[in-house]
N, CA, C and O atoms as a GROMACS GRO file, in nm:
protein
  396
    1MET      N    1   0.084  -0.117   0.000
    1MET     CA    2   0.000   0.000   0.000
    1MET      C    3   0.090   0.125   0.000
    1MET      O    4   0.176   0.138   0.087
    2ALA      N    5   0.071   0.212  -0.092
    2ALA     CA    6   0.151   0.333  -0.103
    2ALA      C    7   0.099   0.441  -0.009
    2ALA      O    8  -0.022   0.463   0.001
    3ARG      N    9   0.190   0.505   0.059
    3ARG     CA   10   0.155   0.618   0.146
    3ARG      C   11   0.195   0.746   0.074
    3ARG      O   12   0.293   0.750   0.000
    4ARG      N   13   0.117   0.849   0.097
    4ARG     CA   14   0.140   0.972   0.023
    4ARG      C   15   0.155   1.089   0.119
    4ARG      O   16   0.073   1.108   0.208
    5ILE      N   17   0.260   1.166   0.100
    5ILE     CA   18   0.277   1.293   0.171
    5ILE      C   19   0.264   1.401   0.065
    5ILE      O   20   0.328   1.396  -0.040
    6GLU      N   21   0.181   1.497   0.094
    6GLU     CA   22   0.154   1.602  -0.003
    6GLU      C   23   0.180   1.737   0.061
    6GLU      O   24   0.130   1.764   0.170
    7ALA      N   25   0.257   1.821  -0.003
    7ALA     CA   26   0.283   1.956   0.045
    7ALA      C   27   0.228   2.053  -0.057
    7ALA      O   28   0.255   2.041  -0.176
    8ARG      N   29   0.152   2.148  -0.011
    8ARG     CA   30   0.096   2.247  -0.103
    8ARG      C   31   0.098   2.384  -0.037
    8ARG      O   32   0.081   2.396   0.084
    9GLY      N   33   0.117   2.485  -0.117
    9GLY     CA   34   0.122   2.621  -0.067
    9GLY      C   35  -0.015   2.687  -0.074
    9GLY      O   36  -0.092   2.662  -0.166
   10ARG      N   37  -0.043   2.768   0.022
   10ARG     CA   38  -0.165   2.847   0.026
   10ARG      C   39  -0.125   2.992   0.047
   10ARG      O   40  -0.010   3.020   0.082
   11PRO      N   41  -0.217   3.085   0.027
   11PRO     CA   42  -0.181   3.225   0.047
   11PRO      C   43  -0.130   3.253   0.188
   11PRO      O   44  -0.048   3.343   0.206
   12SER      N   45  -0.175   3.177   0.289
   12SER     CA   46  -0.132   3.203   0.425
   12SER      C   47  -0.009   3.122   0.465
   12SER      O   48   0.053   3.154   0.566
   13GLY      N   49   0.028   3.021   0.392
   13GLY     CA   50   0.145   2.941   0.425
   13GLY      C   51   0.133   2.799   0.376
   13GLY      O   52   0.033   2.762   0.314
   14PRO      N   53   0.234   2.718   0.404
   14PRO     CA   54   0.235   2.580   0.355
   14PRO      C   55   0.148   2.486   0.438
   14PRO      O   56   0.116   2.514   0.553
   15GLU      N   57   0.110   2.375   0.377
   15GLU     CA   58   0.034   2.270   0.443
   15GLU      C   59   0.093   2.137   0.399
   15GLU      O   60   0.124   2.117   0.282
   16VAL      N   61   0.107   2.046   0.495
   16VAL     CA   62   0.155   1.911   0.466
   16VAL      C   63   0.046   1.813   0.507
   16VAL      O   64   0.003   1.813   0.622
   17ASN      N   65   0.002   1.730   0.413
   17ASN     CA   66  -0.099   1.626   0.439
   17ASN      C   67  -0.032   1.490   0.434
   17ASN      O   68   0.059   1.466   0.355
   18TYR      N   69  -0.079   1.401   0.522
   18TYR     CA   70  -0.029   1.264   0.521
   18TYR      C   71  -0.148   1.170   0.535
   18TYR      O   72  -0.226   1.182   0.629
   19ASN      N   73  -0.162   1.077   0.441
   19ASN     CA   74  -0.268   0.978   0.444
   19ASN      C   75  -0.212   0.850   0.505
   19ASN      O   76  -0.135   0.779   0.441
   20PHE      N   77  -0.251   0.821   0.629
   20PHE     CA   78  -0.206   0.698   0.695
   20PHE      C   79  -0.268   0.576   0.628
   20PHE      O   80  -0.198   0.479   0.596
   21THR      N   81  -0.398   0.581   0.608
   21THR     CA   82  -0.474   0.478   0.538
   21THR      C   83  -0.579   0.552   0.455
   21THR      O   84  -0.589   0.675   0.466
   22PRO      N   85  -0.658   0.483   0.373
   22PRO     CA   86  -0.764   0.554   0.302
   22PRO      C   87  -0.867   0.618   0.397
   22PRO      O   88  -0.939   0.709   0.357
   23ALA      N   89  -0.874   0.570   0.522
   23ALA     CA   90  -0.972   0.624   0.616
   23ALA      C   91  -0.914   0.730   0.710
   23ALA      O   92  -0.990   0.812   0.762
   24TYR      N   93  -0.782   0.731   0.733
   24TYR     CA   94  -0.719   0.824   0.826
   24TYR      C   95  -0.624   0.918   0.752
   24TYR      O   96  -0.548   0.876   0.665
   25SER      N   97  -0.630   1.045   0.788
   25SER     CA   98  -0.532   1.140   0.735
   25SER      C   99  -0.509   1.250   0.837
   25SER      O  100  -0.590   1.271   0.927
   26ALA      N  101  -0.397   1.318   0.823
   26ALA     CA  102  -0.360   1.427   0.913
   26ALA      C  103  -0.295   1.538   0.832
   26ALA      O  104  -0.242   1.514   0.724
   27ALA      N  105  -0.299   1.658   0.886
   27ALA     CA  106  -0.239   1.772   0.818
   27ALA      C  107  -0.174   1.865   0.919
   27ALA      O  108  -0.221   1.877   1.032
   28LEU      N  109  -0.066   1.930   0.879
   28LEU     CA  110   0.000   2.034   0.958
   28LEU      C  111   0.006   2.159   0.872
   28LEU      O  112   0.033   2.152   0.752
   29ARG      N  113  -0.019   2.274   0.933
   29ARG     CA  114  -0.019   2.401   0.861
   29ARG      C  115   0.063   2.503   0.938
   29ARG      O  116   0.071   2.498   1.060
   30MET      N  117   0.124   2.595   0.864
   30MET     CA  118   0.198   2.703   0.926
   30MET      C  119   0.190   2.826   0.838
   30MET      O  120   0.182   2.815   0.715
   31GLY      N  121   0.191   2.942   0.899
   31GLY     CA  122   0.186   3.065   0.821
   31GLY      C  123   0.246   3.181   0.897
   31GLY      O  124   0.271   3.173   1.018
   32PHE      N  125   0.269   3.288   0.828
   32PHE     CA  126   0.320   3.410   0.888
   32PHE      C  127   0.268   3.527   0.808
   32PHE      O  128   0.279   3.529   0.685
   33SER      N  129   0.211   3.624   0.875
   33SER     CA  130   0.166   3.746   0.807
   33SER      C  131   0.239   3.864   0.868
   33SER      O  132   0.246   3.878   0.990
   34PHE      N  133   0.292   3.949   0.784
   34PHE     CA  134   0.362   4.068   0.831
   34PHE      C  135   0.259   4.170   0.877
   34PHE      O  136   0.165   4.203   0.805
   35GLN      N  137   0.279   4.220   0.998
   35GLN     CA  138   0.186   4.317   1.054
   35GLN      C  139   0.250   4.455   1.047
   35GLN      O  140   0.370   4.470   1.067
   36THR      N  141   0.168   4.554   1.020
   36THR     CA  142   0.221   4.689   1.003
   36THR      C  143   0.239   4.763   1.135
   36THR      O  144   0.297   4.871   1.137
   37ASP      N  145   0.192   4.706   1.245
   37ASP     CA  146   0.204   4.773   1.375
   37ASP      C  147   0.316   4.713   1.459
   37ASP      O  148   0.296   4.682   1.576
   38LYS      N  149   0.432   4.697   1.400
   38LYS     CA  150   0.544   4.638   1.472
   38LYS      C  151   0.599   4.738   1.575
   38LYS      O  152   0.707   4.794   1.559
   39TYR      N  153   0.521   4.758   1.680
   39TYR     CA  154   0.559   4.847   1.788
   39TYR      C  155   0.662   4.776   1.874
   39TYR      O  156   0.632   4.671   1.930
   40THR      N  157   0.783   4.829   1.885
   40THR     CA  158   0.891   4.756   1.950
   40THR      C  159   0.916   4.798   2.094
   40THR      O  160   1.002   4.738   2.159
   41ALA      N  161   0.848   4.897   2.146
   41ALA     CA  162   0.868   4.935   2.286
   41ALA      C  163   0.815   4.825   2.378
   41ALA      O  164   0.722   4.754   2.344
   42LYS      N  165   0.878   4.813   2.496
   42LYS     CA  166   0.837   4.709   2.590
   42LYS      C  167   0.712   4.749   2.667
   42LYS      O  168   0.648   4.663   2.729
   43HIS      N  169   0.674   4.876   2.665
   43HIS     CA  170   0.557   4.922   2.741
   43HIS      C  171   0.489   5.036   2.666
   43HIS      O  172   0.550   5.098   2.578
   44ASP      N  173   0.366   5.063   2.701
   44ASP     CA  174   0.292   5.171   2.635
   44ASP      C  175   0.324   5.306   2.701
   44ASP      O  176   0.410   5.314   2.789
   45GLN      N  177   0.254   5.410   2.659
   45GLN     CA  178   0.284   5.544   2.709
   45GLN      C  179   0.249   5.562   2.857
   45GLN      O  180   0.290   5.660   2.918
   46PHE      N  181   0.174   5.468   2.915
   46PHE     CA  182   0.138   5.474   3.056
   46PHE      C  183   0.228   5.387   3.143
   46PHE      O  184   0.211   5.385   3.265
   47GLY      N  185   0.322   5.316   3.084
   47GLY     CA  186   0.416   5.234   3.159
   47GLY      C  187   0.375   5.089   3.176
   47GLY      O  188   0.444   5.013   3.243
   48TYR      N  189   0.262   5.048   3.116
   48TYR     CA  190   0.219   4.908   3.126
   48TYR      C  191   0.291   4.823   3.022
   48TYR      O  192   0.301   4.860   2.905
   49GLU      N  193   0.342   4.709   3.068
   49GLU     CA  194   0.408   4.618   2.974
   49GLU      C  195   0.306   4.542   2.891
   49GLU      O  196   0.195   4.514   2.937
   50TYR      N  197   0.344   4.509   2.770
   50TYR     CA  198   0.260   4.426   2.685
   50TYR      C  199   0.285   4.281   2.722
   50TYR      O  200   0.389   4.226   2.686
   51TYR      N  201   0.194   4.220   2.792
   51TYR     CA  202   0.211   4.084   2.840
   51TYR      C  203   0.210   3.986   2.723
   51TYR      O  204   0.118   3.984   2.642
   52GLY      N  205   0.315   3.905   2.717
   52GLY     CA  206   0.322   3.800   2.615
   52GLY      C  207   0.346   3.850   2.475
   52GLY      O  208   0.326   3.776   2.379
   53ASP      N  209   0.388   3.974   2.460
   53ASP     CA  210   0.409   4.028   2.325
   53ASP      C  211   0.555   4.017   2.287
   53ASP      O  212   0.638   4.097   2.330
   54ASN      N  213   0.587   3.918   2.208
   54ASN     CA  214   0.721   3.899   2.156
   54ASN      C  215   0.719   3.943   2.010
   54ASN      O  216   0.650   3.883   1.928
   55SER      N  217   0.793   4.045   1.978
   55SER     CA  218   0.784   4.103   1.844
   55SER      C  219   0.829   4.006   1.734
   55SER      O  220   0.788   4.022   1.619
   56THR      N  221   0.910   3.907   1.766
   56THR     CA  222   0.952   3.812   1.663
   56THR      C  223   0.843   3.712   1.629
   56THR      O  224   0.847   3.651   1.522
   57LEU      N  225   0.744   3.692   1.717
   57LEU     CA  226   0.638   3.595   1.693
   57LEU      C  227   0.509   3.658   1.642
   57LEU      O  228   0.414   3.586   1.612
   58ARG      N  229   0.503   3.790   1.630
   58ARG     CA  230   0.380   3.854   1.581
   58ARG      C  231   0.353   3.809   1.438
   58ARG      O  232   0.441   3.814   1.352
   59GLY      N  233   0.231   3.764   1.413
   59GLY     CA  234   0.192   3.720   1.280
   59GLY      C  235   0.210   3.571   1.257
   59GLY      O  236   0.173   3.521   1.151
   60LEU      N  237   0.267   3.499   1.354
   60LEU     CA  238   0.286   3.355   1.340
   60LEU      C  239   0.154   3.282   1.356
   60LEU      O  240   0.072   3.316   1.441
   61SER      N  241   0.133   3.180   1.274
   61SER     CA  242   0.015   3.096   1.288
   61SER      C  243   0.055   2.953   1.254
   61SER      O  244   0.139   2.929   1.167
   62PHE      N  245  -0.007   2.858   1.324
   62PHE     CA  246   0.016   2.717   1.293
   62PHE      C  247  -0.105   2.637   1.337
   62PHE      O  248  -0.188   2.685   1.414
   63GLY      N  249  -0.115   2.518   1.288
   63GLY     CA  250  -0.229   2.434   1.323
   63GLY      C  251  -0.215   2.295   1.264
   63GLY      O  252  -0.116   2.261   1.201
   64GLY      N  253  -0.319   2.218   1.288
   64GLY     CA  254  -0.320   2.082   1.237
   64GLY      C  255  -0.460   2.025   1.239
   64GLY      O  256  -0.551   2.084   1.297
   65SER      N  257  -0.475   1.912   1.175
   65SER     CA  258  -0.607   1.848   1.173
   65SER      C  259  -0.589   1.696   1.163
   65SER      O  260  -0.488   1.646   1.112
   66ILE      N  261  -0.689   1.626   1.213
   66ILE     CA  262  -0.698   1.481   1.201
   66ILE      C  263  -0.834   1.451   1.140
   66ILE      O  264  -0.936   1.506   1.183
   67GLN      N  265  -0.835   1.366   1.041
   67GLN     CA  266  -0.959   1.335   0.969
   67GLN      C  267  -0.979   1.184   0.963
   67GLN      O  268  -0.885   1.109   0.941
   68ARG      N  269  -1.104   1.142   0.983
   68ARG     CA  270  -1.141   0.999   0.979
   68ARG      C  271  -1.264   0.984   0.893
   68ARG      O  272  -1.363   1.056   0.910
   69ASN      N  273  -1.259   0.890   0.801
   69ASN     CA  274  -1.370   0.862   0.712
   69ASN      C  275  -1.436   0.731   0.757
   69ASN      O  276  -1.370   0.627   0.760
   70PHE      N  277  -1.564   0.737   0.791
   70PHE     CA  278  -1.640   0.620   0.835
   70PHE      C  279  -1.736   0.579   0.724
   70PHE      O  280  -1.856   0.608   0.735
   71GLY      N  281  -1.691   0.514   0.622
   71GLY     CA  282  -1.778   0.466   0.515
   71GLY      C  283  -1.864   0.575   0.452
   71GLY      O  284  -1.986   0.559   0.442
   72GLY      N  285  -1.803   0.683   0.410
   72GLY     CA  286  -1.877   0.792   0.347
   72GLY      C  287  -1.914   0.905   0.442
   72GLY      O  288  -1.955   1.012   0.397
   73LYS      N  289  -1.901   0.883   0.571
   73LYS     CA  290  -1.926   0.988   0.670
   73LYS      C  291  -1.791   1.035   0.723
   73LYS      O  292  -1.700   0.954   0.744
   74LEU      N  293  -1.778   1.163   0.745
   74LEU     CA  294  -1.650   1.222   0.776
   74LEU      C  295  -1.651   1.285   0.915
   74LEU      O  296  -1.747   1.353   0.952
   75PHE      N  297  -1.545   1.263   0.992
   75PHE     CA  298  -1.523   1.329   1.120
   75PHE      C  299  -1.388   1.398   1.111
   75PHE      O  300  -1.290   1.338   1.067
   76ARG      N  301  -1.382   1.524   1.154
   76ARG     CA  302  -1.259   1.600   1.144
   76ARG      C  303  -1.242   1.689   1.266
   76ARG      O  304  -1.337   1.754   1.310
   77PHE      N  305  -1.120   1.692   1.321
   77PHE     CA  306  -1.087   1.780   1.432
   77PHE      C  307  -0.973   1.871   1.387
   77PHE      O  308  -0.871   1.823   1.339
   78ASP      N  309  -0.992   2.002   1.401
   78ASP     CA  310  -0.890   2.101   1.362
   78ASP      C  311  -0.850   2.184   1.482
   78ASP      O  312  -0.930   2.212   1.572
   79TYR      N  313  -0.722   2.225   1.483
   79TYR     CA  314  -0.671   2.319   1.582
   79TYR      C  315  -0.588   2.423   1.508
   79TYR      O  316  -0.516   2.389   1.414
   80ALA      N  317  -0.598   2.548   1.550
   80ALA     CA  318  -0.517   2.654   1.492
   80ALA      C  319  -0.481   2.756   1.599
   80ALA      O  320  -0.560   2.782   1.690
   81TYR      N  321  -0.362   2.812   1.588
   81TYR     CA  322  -0.312   2.915   1.678
   81TYR      C  323  -0.269   3.034   1.593
   81TYR      O  324  -0.208   3.018   1.488
   82ARG      N  325  -0.300   3.153   1.640
   82ARG     CA  326  -0.259   3.275   1.569
   82ARG      C  327  -0.215   3.380   1.670
   82ARG      O  328  -0.292   3.415   1.759
   83ASN      N  329  -0.093   3.429   1.657
   83ASN     CA  330  -0.040   3.533   1.744
   83ASN      C  331  -0.071   3.669   1.681
   83ASN      O  332  -0.037   3.693   1.565
   84LYS      N  333  -0.135   3.755   1.758
   84LYS     CA  334  -0.173   3.886   1.705
   84LYS      C  335  -0.100   4.000   1.776
   84LYS      O  336  -0.150   4.112   1.781
   85GLY      N  337   0.017   3.972   1.831
   85GLY     CA  338   0.096   4.077   1.893
   85GLY      C  339   0.032   4.130   2.019
   85GLY      O  340  -0.001   4.054   2.110
   86ARG      N  341   0.016   4.262   2.026
   86ARG     CA  342  -0.040   4.326   2.145
   86ARG      C  343  -0.183   4.282   2.176
   86ARG      O  344  -0.229   4.300   2.288
   87LEU      N  345  -0.252   4.227   2.079
   87LEU     CA  346  -0.389   4.181   2.102
   87LEU      C  347  -0.394   4.038   2.152
   87LEU      O  348  -0.500   3.976   2.153
   88SER      N  349  -0.279   3.983   2.193
   88SER     CA  350  -0.269   3.849   2.248
   88SER      C  351  -0.277   3.745   2.135
   88SER      O  352  -0.233   3.772   2.023
   89ALA      N  353  -0.332   3.629   2.165
   89ALA     CA  354  -0.332   3.520   2.068
   89ALA      C  355  -0.469   3.455   2.062
   89ALA      O  356  -0.548   3.464   2.156
   90ASP      N  357  -0.496   3.389   1.950
   90ASP     CA  358  -0.621   3.316   1.931
   90ASP      C  359  -0.592   3.167   1.922
   90ASP      O  360  -0.494   3.126   1.860
   91ASN      N  361  -0.676   3.088   1.985
   91ASN     CA  362  -0.674   2.943   1.971
   91ASN      C  363  -0.809   2.902   1.914
   91ASN      O  364  -0.914   2.939   1.969
   92PHE      N  365  -0.807   2.826   1.805
   92PHE     CA  366  -0.931   2.782   1.740
   92PHE      C  367  -0.940   2.630   1.746
   92PHE      O  368  -0.845   2.561   1.710
   93PHE      N  369  -1.051   2.578   1.792
   93PHE     CA  370  -1.081   2.435   1.792
   93PHE      C  371  -1.206   2.414   1.710
   93PHE      O  372  -1.306   2.483   1.732
   94THR      N  373  -1.203   2.322   1.616
   94THR     CA  374  -1.318   2.296   1.531
   94THR      C  375  -1.341   2.146   1.520
   94THR      O  376  -1.247   2.070   1.496
   95VAL      N  377  -1.464   2.104   1.538
   95VAL     CA  378  -1.503   1.965   1.517
   95VAL      C  379  -1.607   1.965   1.404
   95VAL      O  380  -1.707   2.036   1.411
   96SER      N  381  -1.582   1.885   1.301
   96SER     CA  382  -1.669   1.881   1.184
   96SER      C  383  -1.722   1.740   1.162
   96SER      O  384  -1.650   1.642   1.181
   97PHE      N  385  -1.847   1.733   1.121
   97PHE     CA  386  -1.909   1.607   1.082
   97PHE      C  387  -1.965   1.624   0.941
   97PHE      O  388  -2.036   1.720   0.913
   98GLY      N  389  -1.934   1.533   0.854
   98GLY     CA  390  -1.983   1.540   0.717
   98GLY      C  391  -2.066   1.418   0.683
   98GLY      O  392  -2.038   1.306   0.727
   99PHE      N  393  -2.170   1.441   0.604
   99PHE     CA  394  -2.261   1.332   0.565
   99PHE      C  395  -2.264   1.317   0.415
   99PHE      O  396  -2.335   1.230   0.363
   0.00000   0.00000   0.00000
């Protein structure tokens, strides 16, 4: 049985898919978007520090998914992380069912 690893580019970054079997597959994604508000000071004009704001990680995003096919019905779990700089970070969890 041949296994396939597929890498494809998207506007937000690369994605790597791996089909373990015809019923199981997984994917990893990563991206980076340049933000125009690269404020490099450690604190704002009032002296408050930006908690968790690392200027080298602003715009970083990554995620992954696991997919299972049950005889024509699909179950999928996705996770994604996005760092938005001073606005902190987003974590996305998605569960999908297909018929």
